[in-house]
N, C-alpha and C positions, 0 to 999 in steps of 0.2 A: 478391753476397758470395762470395769464394773459399771453397772447401771447408775448407781448413786454418784460415782465419780463423774460420769458423763453429764448427769443432771447438774452437779455442782460446777462443772467446768464450762458448760455451755454459755456462750456469750453471743450477743448480736454483733455481727461483724459487718463493718461498712467499708473496709479496704481489703482488696483481694490481690494476690500476685497474678501477674500476666502468665498464667500457666493453665493449659487445657486440663479438663477433668476427664479421665478415661470413662468411656461409656459404661464399663462394668461397675464403676463406682456410682454413677448416676442411677443405674438400675438397682443397685443395692439400697440406695436411699428411697427409691420409689417402692421397692419391695417391702421395706420397713413400713412405709405408709400404708400399704395394702393389708398389713397384718394388724392394723388398729381395730379395736372393737367398733361395731357400728350397730345402731338401733335396728332390731329385727334382721340383722345381717344384710342390710340393704347395700352396703359398700357404696355409698352415694358419692363417688369421686371419679374425676377424670383429670388427667395430668397432661399439660402441654409443656414440653421441654424446649426452651428457646436458647440457642447457642450459635456460635459462629457469626456469619454475616447477617443472620436474621435478627440479631440483637439490635442492629441499627434501625431496622423497621419497627421493632418493639418500642425503642426509645422515641422514634418519631411519632408513633400513634399515641403514646402516653403524653408527649409534648402537646400534641393537637388537643387532647382532652383538657389539659391544664389551661391552654390558651383559650379554649371555648368557655371554661368556667370563669376565668378571670375577666373575660368580656362581660360576663353576667355579674361582675363584682363579687364573686365568690373567692374567698381567700384560700389558696392552695397550700398555704403553710409550708410544712416540712416536706411536701411532695417534691419540690425542686431538688432538695438534697437527696432524697430517695431515688430520684431519677438518675442522678449521677452515680449512685451506688449500682443501680441496675445496669447502667451503661458499662461500668467497669467489671462487673461480675461475669465470669466466663459462662455461667449457666443461670437462667431464671426459669423456675417451674411455676406455671399458673395452675391453680387448683380450682376446679369447678364442681358444682353439683349439677350434673347434666339432666336430672329429673325435675329440677326446680326452674323457676323463672326469674326474671329481673326483680331485684329486691324492692322496687317501688311500685310494682304492679299489685293490684288488689288480690287478696287471698281470703278464702273462707276459713273458719276456725280450724277445721281439720288440716288444711294446707299449712296454716301457721304452725300448728303443733308438729306436723311432719317436718317442716323446715327447721324448727328448733332442734329436733332430734338429729336431723342430717347435719346441721352445722356443728353440733357437738361432736358427732362422729368424725367429721372432716377436721375439726380442731385436734382430735386425738391423732389422726393420720399425719397432720402437719407436725405435731410434737414428735411423733416417731421419726419423721424426716430429719428434724433438727438434731435429735439424739444420735441417729445413725450417722449424720454428717460428722458430729464430734468424734464418734468412734472411728471413723475413716480418716480423721485428720483434716477434715474440711471445715471451713467456716460457713455460717449461714445467716441469713436475715429474713425473718418472717415479715412480709410486706403487706400492709393493708392500704397504703396510699395508692394502690392501683385503682382505687375507686375514683380517683381524680381523672382517670382515663378510661372509665368503665365502658362507655358506649364504643369508643374507638377501638379499644383492645378486643372486646368481644367480636366486633365486626371483622377486625383483622384476623382473628383466630377462627372465624366462622362458627362460633359457639353461641347457641341460643339458650343454654342453661345458665345457671346463676354462678357468676364468678365469686369465689369466697376470699381468696388471697393469692399471693405469690410468694415463692421462696427463692432468694438468690443464693447461689452456692459458689464456692471457690476455695482455693488454698488461702488461708488467712495471711494478711500482711499487717496485722496488728494483734495486740494481746490486751484488750481492754480489761480493766479491773471490774469486779462484780459490782453491779448497781445495787443501791440500798434496797432492802426488802423490809416490809412491815414485820414486826415480831409476831410469832405464832399467837401469842396472847391477845394481840389486837384483832386477829381475824378468825379466832376460834372461840366457840362457846360450847361448853360441855353441859349436857342435861343429864342429871343423875337423880 
């Protein structure tokens, strides 16, 4: 598949077939992530692949986090639907910056700048994952709702670094239409 074709055909998939993903395909997706550019070539990423029976534990931990926040009267919004997607997806990959810390902890200016660069680098890695998934015939969903279970998921994974996002993968069981995009003229300014 050509790159621009993959970019144009990529969709956020929320329904997956009940079909296992071969390990070799998962590794190709992660390999694509590791080929992303990163500031100062730090490669600030670590991946946790959750599949099989461990998916139930993942869902339980996420549920605990949402329940905890709702007791504090924090609206978990779309996270309930996202949790159903995560439960159905054969694979969910958590993406961490192992050299950073909890996003709510105090940082000095240099740490803030470093985190911004690292998060940009990890965003490129995640985009590579999504495009590799399209190329392999997989569907994917970039998930930020994992923050509603941040404490619980980090403890469950035993990770002290900063969780950035998760990506659910599977063979797609839907073909959603493209979502509307702002026109280039609305988001671009040329200085001549």
